[in-house]
Each structure stands twice: as structure tokens, then as C-alpha cells.
DSSP file (Angstrom, degrees, kcal/mol; ACC not computed):
  #  RESIDUE AA STRUCTURE BP1 BP2  ACC     N-H-->O    O-->H-N    N-H-->O    O-->H-N    TCO  KAPPA ALPHA  PHI   PSI    X-CA   Y-CA   Z-CA
    1    1 A X              0   0    0      0, 0.0     2,-0.6     0, 0.0    84,-0.1   0.000 360.0 360.0 360.0 137.0    0.0    0.0    0.0
    2    2 A X     >  -     0   0    0      1,-0.2     4,-2.2     2,-0.1     5,-0.2  -0.682 360.0-158.9 -81.2 116.1    1.3    3.5   -0.9
    3    3 A X  H  > S+     0   0    0     -2,-0.6     4,-3.1     1,-0.2     5,-0.2   0.908  90.7  50.4 -66.2 -43.0    1.7    5.5    2.3
    4    4 A X  H  > S+     0   0    0      1,-0.2     4,-2.5     2,-0.2     5,-0.2   0.925 110.5  50.4 -61.0 -43.5    1.7    8.8    0.5
    5    5 A X  H  > S+     0   0    0      1,-0.2     4,-2.1     2,-0.2    -1,-0.2   0.909 111.3  48.3 -58.8 -42.7   -1.5    7.9   -1.3
    6    6 A X  H  X S+     0   0    0     -4,-2.2     4,-1.9     2,-0.2    -2,-0.2   0.942 109.9  52.0 -64.5 -47.4   -3.1    6.8    1.9
    7    7 A X  H  X S+     0   0    0     -4,-3.1     4,-1.2     1,-0.2     3,-0.4   0.947 114.0  43.1 -52.4 -51.2   -2.1   10.0    3.7
    8    8 A X  H  X S+     0   0    0     -4,-2.5     4,-0.6     1,-0.2    -1,-0.2   0.816 110.6  55.6 -68.1 -30.3   -3.6   12.1    0.9
    9    9 A X  H  < S+     0   0    0     -4,-2.1     4,-0.4    -5,-0.2    -1,-0.2   0.808 106.0  53.0 -71.9 -29.0   -6.7   10.0    0.7
   10   10 A X  H >X S+     0   0    0     -4,-1.9     4,-1.3    -3,-0.4     3,-1.3   0.801  90.4  79.4 -74.2 -31.2   -7.4   10.6    4.4
   11   11 A X  H >X S+     0   0    0     -4,-1.2     4,-1.8     1,-0.3     3,-0.8   0.875  89.7  50.3 -49.4 -48.5   -7.2   14.3    4.1
   12   12 A X  H 3< S+     0   0    0     -4,-0.6    -1,-0.3     1,-0.2    -2,-0.1   0.805 109.2  54.5 -65.4 -23.0  -10.7   14.9    2.7
   13   13 A X  H <4 S+     0   0    0     -3,-1.3    -1,-0.2    -4,-0.4    -2,-0.2   0.803 115.8  36.9 -73.5 -29.0  -12.0   12.7    5.6
   14   14 A X  H << S+     0   0    0     -4,-1.3     2,-0.3    -3,-0.8    -2,-0.2   0.600 100.3  83.0-106.9 -13.6  -10.3   14.9    8.3
   15   15 A X  S  < S-     0   0    0     -4,-1.8    21,-0.0    -5,-0.2     0, 0.0  -0.670  84.1-103.5 -94.1 149.3  -10.6   18.4    7.0
   16   16 A X    >   -     0   0    0     -2,-0.3     3,-1.7     1,-0.1    -1,-0.1  -0.181  37.8-103.1 -58.7 160.5  -13.7   20.6    7.3
   17   17 A X  T 3  S+     0   0    0      1,-0.3    -1,-0.1     3,-0.0    -2,-0.1   0.843 121.3  48.8 -53.8 -38.1  -15.9   21.0    4.3
   18   18 A X  T 3  S+     0   0    0      2,-0.0     2,-0.4     0, 0.0    -1,-0.3   0.500  91.6  96.3 -87.9  -1.3  -14.6   24.5    3.6
   19   19 A X    <   +     0   0    0     -3,-1.7     2,-0.3    -7,-0.1    -4,-0.1  -0.679  48.0 156.5 -86.5 140.5  -11.0   23.4    3.8
   20   20 A X        +     0   0    0     -2,-0.4     3,-0.1    15,-0.1    -4,-0.0  -0.963  41.7  53.2-150.6 168.1   -9.1   22.6    0.6
   21   21 A X        +     0   0    0     -2,-0.3     2,-0.2     1,-0.3    -1,-0.0   0.349  62.7 140.5  88.6  -7.2   -5.7   22.5   -0.8
   22   22 A X        +     0   0    0     13,-0.2    -1,-0.3   -11,-0.0     2,-0.3  -0.521  24.7 144.0 -70.7 138.2   -4.1   20.3    2.0
   23   23 A X        -     0   0    0     11,-2.7     2,-0.5    -2,-0.2    13,-0.1  -0.929  43.6-137.9-174.4 139.9   -1.8   17.8    0.3
   24   24 A X        -     0   0    0     -2,-0.3   -16,-0.1   -20,-0.2     3,-0.1  -0.951  10.1-172.5-107.1 129.7    1.5   16.1    0.9
   25   25 A X  S    S+     0   0    0     -2,-0.5     2,-0.3     1,-0.2    -1,-0.1   0.758  72.5  11.8 -88.5 -27.8    3.9   15.9   -2.0
   26   26 A X  S >  S-     0   0    0      1,-0.1     3,-1.1   -22,-0.1    41,-0.3  -0.956  71.2-116.0-145.4 162.7    6.4   13.6   -0.3
   27   27 A X  T 3  S+     0   0    0     -2,-0.3    41,-3.0     1,-0.2    42,-0.3   0.767 115.5  58.6 -69.3 -25.7    6.7   11.4    2.8
   28   28 A X  T 3  S+     0   0    0     39,-0.2    -1,-0.2    38,-0.1     2,-0.1   0.541  79.5 116.5 -80.4  -6.7    9.6   13.7    4.0
   29   29 A X  S <  S-     0   0    0     -3,-1.1    38,-1.8     1,-0.1    39,-0.2  -0.379  74.6-112.7 -65.8 136.9    7.3   16.8    3.9
   30   30 A X  B >   -A   66   0A   0     36,-0.2     3,-2.2     1,-0.1    36,-0.3  -0.492  19.4-128.9 -67.6 139.2    6.8   18.4    7.3
   31   31 A X  G > >S+     0   0    0     34,-3.1     3,-1.6     1,-0.3     5,-0.7   0.817 107.6  65.0 -56.4 -32.6    3.2   18.0    8.4
   32   32 A X  G 3 5S+     0   0    0     33,-0.5     3,-0.3     1,-0.3    -1,-0.3   0.662 100.7  52.0 -67.9 -16.1    3.1   21.8    9.1
   33   33 A X  G < 5S+     0   0    0     -3,-2.2    -1,-0.3     1,-0.2    -2,-0.2   0.341  89.8  78.5-100.7   3.9    3.6   22.4    5.3
   34   34 A X  T < 5S-     0   0    0     -3,-1.6   -11,-2.7    -4,-0.2    -1,-0.2   0.581 106.7-110.8 -87.9  -9.7    0.7   20.1    4.1
   35   35 A X  T   5S+     0   0    0      1,-0.3     2,-0.3    -3,-0.3   -13,-0.2   0.453  74.7 132.3  90.0   4.7   -2.0   22.6    4.9
   36   36 A X      < -     0   0    0     -5,-0.7    -1,-0.3   -13,-0.1    -2,-0.2  -0.700  46.5-143.7 -84.6 139.1   -3.4   20.6    7.8
   37   37 A X     >  -     0   0    0     -2,-0.3     4,-2.4    -3,-0.1     5,-0.2  -0.370  35.8 -89.9 -91.3 179.9   -4.2   22.4   11.0
   38   38 A X  H  > S+     0   0    0      1,-0.2     4,-2.2     2,-0.2     5,-0.1   0.889 127.2  48.5 -60.3 -41.8   -3.7   20.9   14.5
   39   39 A X  H  > S+     0   0    0      2,-0.2     4,-2.2     1,-0.2    -1,-0.2   0.873 110.4  51.2 -68.7 -34.8   -7.2   19.4   14.7
   40   40 A X  H  > S+     0   0    0      2,-0.2     4,-2.9     1,-0.2    -2,-0.2   0.924 109.7  52.1 -59.5 -45.4   -6.8   17.9   11.2
   41   41 A X  H  X S+     0   0    0     -4,-2.4     4,-2.5     1,-0.2    -2,-0.2   0.903 108.9  48.8 -57.6 -46.2   -3.6   16.4   12.3
   42   42 A X  H  X S+     0   0    0     -4,-2.2     4,-2.0     2,-0.2    -1,-0.2   0.931 112.5  47.6 -63.0 -47.0   -5.2   14.9   15.4
   43   43 A X  H  X S+     0   0    0     -4,-2.2     4,-2.5     2,-0.2    -2,-0.2   0.912 112.1  50.8 -60.5 -44.8   -8.1   13.4   13.3
   44   44 A X  H  X S+     0   0    0     -4,-2.9     4,-2.6     1,-0.2    -1,-0.2   0.907 109.7  49.6 -59.9 -42.4   -5.6   12.0   10.7
   45   45 A X  H  X S+     0   0    0     -4,-2.5     4,-2.3     2,-0.2    -1,-0.2   0.856 109.3  52.3 -69.3 -33.0   -3.6   10.4   13.4
   46   46 A X  H  X S+     0   0    0     -4,-2.0     4,-2.2     2,-0.2    -2,-0.2   0.921 111.0  47.4 -63.5 -43.9   -6.7    8.8   14.9
   47   47 A X  H  X S+     0   0    0     -4,-2.5     4,-2.5     2,-0.2    -2,-0.2   0.908 112.5  48.4 -65.1 -41.4   -7.6    7.4   11.5
   48   48 A X  H  X S+     0   0    0     -4,-2.6     4,-2.6     2,-0.2     5,-0.2   0.914 110.0  53.4 -62.0 -41.6   -4.1    6.0   11.0
   49   49 A X  H  X>S+     0   0    0     -4,-2.3     5,-2.5     1,-0.2     4,-1.3   0.897 108.4  49.7 -57.1 -42.7   -4.2    4.5   14.4
   50   50 A X  H  <5S+     0   0    0     -4,-2.2     3,-0.2     3,-0.2    -2,-0.2   0.930 111.2  48.8 -61.7 -45.9   -7.5    2.8   13.6
   51   51 A X  H  <5S+     0   0    0     -4,-2.5    -2,-0.2     1,-0.2    -1,-0.2   0.906 119.7  36.7 -61.6 -41.0   -6.1    1.4   10.4
   52   52 A X  H  <5S-     0   0    0     -4,-2.6    27,-2.2    -5,-0.2    28,-1.7   0.514 110.1-118.6 -93.5  -4.6   -2.9    0.1   12.0
   53   53 A X  T  <5 +     0   0    0     -4,-1.3     2,-0.5    25,-0.2    -3,-0.2   0.883  49.6 169.1  72.8  37.6   -4.7   -0.9   15.3
   54   54 A X      < -     0   0    0     -5,-2.5    -1,-0.2    -6,-0.2    24,-0.1  -0.720  39.5-114.3 -79.8 124.7   -2.6    1.4   17.5
   55   55 A X    >>  -     0   0    0     -2,-0.5     4,-2.9    22,-0.4     3,-0.7  -0.306  23.1-117.4 -61.2 147.2   -4.1    1.6   21.0
   56   56 A X  H 3> S+     0   0    0      1,-0.3     4,-2.1     2,-0.2     5,-0.1   0.858 111.8  54.2 -58.1 -41.8   -5.5    5.0   21.9
   57   57 A X  H 34 S+     0   0    0      1,-0.2     4,-0.3     2,-0.2    -1,-0.3   0.855 114.4  42.2 -67.0 -31.8   -3.1    5.6   24.8
   58   58 A X  H X4 S+     0   0    0     -3,-0.7     3,-1.5     2,-0.2    -2,-0.2   0.885 111.3  54.8 -78.1 -39.9   -0.1    5.0   22.6
   59   59 A X  H >< S+     0   0    0     -4,-2.9     3,-1.7     1,-0.3    -2,-0.2   0.871  99.3  62.7 -63.3 -34.2   -1.6    7.0   19.6
   60   60 A X  T 3< S+     0   0    0     -4,-2.1    -1,-0.3     1,-0.3    -2,-0.2   0.714  97.9  58.1 -62.4 -20.5   -2.0   10.0   21.9
   61   61 A X  T <  S+     0   0    0     -3,-1.5    -1,-0.3    -4,-0.3    -2,-0.2   0.400  74.4 127.5 -92.3   1.9    1.8   10.1   22.4
   62   62 A X    <   +     0   0    0     -3,-1.7     2,-0.2    -4,-0.2     8,-0.1  -0.404  32.0 178.3 -65.2 131.1    2.5   10.5   18.7
   63   63 A X        +     0   0    0     -2,-0.2     2,-0.3     6,-0.1    -1,-0.1  -0.634  14.8 171.6-131.7  71.5    4.9   13.5   18.0
   64   64 A X        +     0   0    0     -2,-0.2     3,-0.1     1,-0.2    -2,-0.0  -0.629  24.4 179.7 -91.2 143.9    5.4   13.5   14.3
   65   65 A X  S    S+     0   0    0     -2,-0.3   -34,-3.1     1,-0.1   -33,-0.5   0.797  72.8  31.0-102.2 -43.6    7.2   16.1   12.4
   66   66 A X  B  > S-A   30   0A   0    -36,-0.3     4,-1.4   -35,-0.1   -36,-0.2  -0.650  85.6-107.9-108.1 168.0    7.0   14.7    8.9
   67   67 A X  H  > S+     0   0    0    -38,-1.8     4,-1.8   -40,-0.3     3,-0.3   0.911 121.9  54.6 -57.4 -44.4    4.5   12.4    7.1
   68   68 A X  H  > S+     0   0    0    -41,-3.0     4,-2.7     1,-0.2    -1,-0.2   0.884 100.2  59.2 -58.8 -38.4    7.0    9.6    7.3
   69   69 A X  H  > S+     0   0    0    -42,-0.3     4,-2.1     1,-0.2    -1,-0.2   0.880 104.0  53.1 -57.1 -39.2    7.3   10.1   11.1
   70   70 A X  H  X S+     0   0    0     -4,-1.4     4,-2.5    -3,-0.3     5,-0.2   0.961 111.7  43.4 -60.9 -51.7    3.6    9.4   11.4
   71   71 A X  H  X S+     0   0    0     -4,-1.8     4,-2.2     1,-0.2    -2,-0.2   0.875 111.1  54.8 -64.0 -37.4    3.9    6.2    9.5
   72   72 A X  H  X S+     0   0    0     -4,-2.7     4,-2.0     2,-0.2    -1,-0.2   0.911 110.9  47.4 -58.8 -43.6    7.0    5.1   11.4
   73   73 A X  H  X S+     0   0    0     -4,-2.1     4,-1.5    -5,-0.2    -2,-0.2   0.962 114.0  43.5 -63.8 -53.9    5.1    5.6   14.7
   74   74 A X  H  X S+     0   0    0     -4,-2.5     4,-0.6     1,-0.2    -1,-0.2   0.844 113.8  52.4 -69.4 -30.4    2.0    3.7   13.8
   75   75 A X  H >< S+     0   0    0     -4,-2.2     3,-0.7    -5,-0.2    -1,-0.2   0.904 107.6  52.7 -63.7 -43.3    4.1    0.9   12.1
   76   76 A X  H 3< S+     0   0    0     -4,-2.0    -2,-0.2     1,-0.2    -1,-0.2   0.827 120.4  32.1 -59.7 -35.0    6.1    0.6   15.3
   77   77 A X  H 3< S+     0   0    0     -4,-1.5   -22,-0.4    -5,-0.1    -1,-0.2   0.294  87.0 136.0-109.2   6.7    2.9    0.2   17.4
   78   78 A X    <<  +     0   0    0     -3,-0.7   -25,-0.2    -4,-0.6   -24,-0.1  -0.173  28.2 179.1 -62.9 149.2    0.6   -1.6   15.1
   79   79 A X        +     0   0    0    -27,-2.2     2,-0.3     2,-0.1   -26,-0.2   0.360  62.5  68.9-124.2   0.3   -1.6   -4.5   16.2
   80   80 A X  S    S-     0   0    0    -28,-1.7     2,-0.2     3,-0.0     3,-0.0  -0.879  85.8-107.8-119.2 150.7   -3.4   -5.2   13.0
   81   81 A X        -     0   0    0     -2,-0.3     2,-0.2     1,-0.1    -2,-0.1  -0.564  46.9-112.0 -71.3 143.7   -2.3   -6.6    9.7
   82   82 A X        -     0   0    0     -2,-0.2   -30,-0.1     1,-0.1    -1,-0.1  -0.475  27.5-109.8 -79.8 145.2   -2.3   -3.8    7.2
   83   83 A X        -     0   0    0     -2,-0.2    -1,-0.1   -32,-0.2     6,-0.1  -0.350  21.5-127.6 -67.2 154.6   -4.8   -3.8    4.3
   84   84 A X  S    S+     0   0    0    -83,-0.0     2,-0.3    -2,-0.0    -1,-0.1   0.769  85.6  34.4 -76.7 -26.2   -3.4   -4.4    0.9
   85   85 A X  S  > S-     0   0    0    -84,-0.1     4,-2.0     1,-0.1     5,-0.1  -0.888  77.4-118.3-129.3 159.0   -4.9   -1.3   -0.8
   86   86 A X  H  > S+     0   0    0     -2,-0.3     4,-2.8     1,-0.2     5,-0.2   0.901 115.8  57.9 -55.3 -43.7   -5.7    2.3    0.1
   87   87 A X  H  > S+     0   0    0      1,-0.2     4,-1.7     2,-0.2    -1,-0.2   0.916 106.8  46.4 -55.4 -46.4   -9.3    1.5   -0.6
   88   88 A X  H  > S+     0   0    0      1,-0.2     4,-0.7     2,-0.2    -1,-0.2   0.887 111.6  52.5 -64.1 -40.2   -9.3   -1.3    2.0
   89   89 A X  H >< S+     0   0    0     -4,-2.0     3,-1.2     1,-0.2     4,-0.5   0.924 107.9  50.4 -60.5 -45.4   -7.6    1.0    4.5
   90   90 A X  H >X S+     0   0    0     -4,-2.8     4,-1.8     1,-0.3     3,-1.3   0.835 101.3  63.1 -66.5 -31.8  -10.2    3.8    4.0
   91   91 A X  H 3< S+     0   0    0     -4,-1.7    -1,-0.3     1,-0.2    -2,-0.2   0.766  95.5  62.1 -64.3 -20.1  -13.0    1.2    4.6
   92   92 A X  T << S+     0   0    0     -3,-1.2    -1,-0.2    -4,-0.7    -2,-0.2   0.715 114.7  31.0 -72.8 -20.3  -11.6    0.7    8.1
   93   93 A X  T <4        0   0    0     -3,-1.3    -2,-0.2    -4,-0.5    -1,-0.2   0.555 360.0 360.0-116.8 -12.4  -12.3    4.3    8.9
   94   94 A X     <        0   0    0     -4,-1.8    -3,-0.1     0, 0.0    -2,-0.1   0.455 360.0 360.0 -86.4 360.0  -15.4    5.3    6.9
């Protein structure tokens, strides 16, 4: 599963209706430069934690700077097998 594709596919689910333009171009991009605000980041981290099966108490401790940092954290603490596709991953949170 493509991590960058998943990250960008989650953005419309976590941003308010009137937000647009949020996007990550690379996994090394700082989250602060993606156009997500702090609430969007929290929601996205919750969705990623759901997809990866990261327990809530561990997910709350995530301190990611880049998009890759988010994935490194959830992969380190995952308790679920990952879906094969982005579509399957999105089905876990929709």
C-alpha cells in the first residue's frame, strides 16, 4: 500500500468541508507544510491509528514532524495486519 497515497486519501475525511488544498507531496514533507491544522492532524492520526490498530493511549503520544514520522510511529505500534490497498484502508475508517 502506498503510504503517501493513503495520507492524501485521508485528508478529505479529516478536513472541514470548507478546507481545501491540503496535500503532501512527499513522505519527507513536514506536516506543518501540508495545509493541515492541528485538529486535522489529530483526526488524521486517529484514523491512521485505527487502520494500524494502535491503542488509543499510545496513539496520543505521537509526536510526528513529517508524514514519514507518522507512518514510522503507527508501524512501530501496530496490532493489525495492514490492508493491501488504500481502498481497503479507507473502509476501516469510513
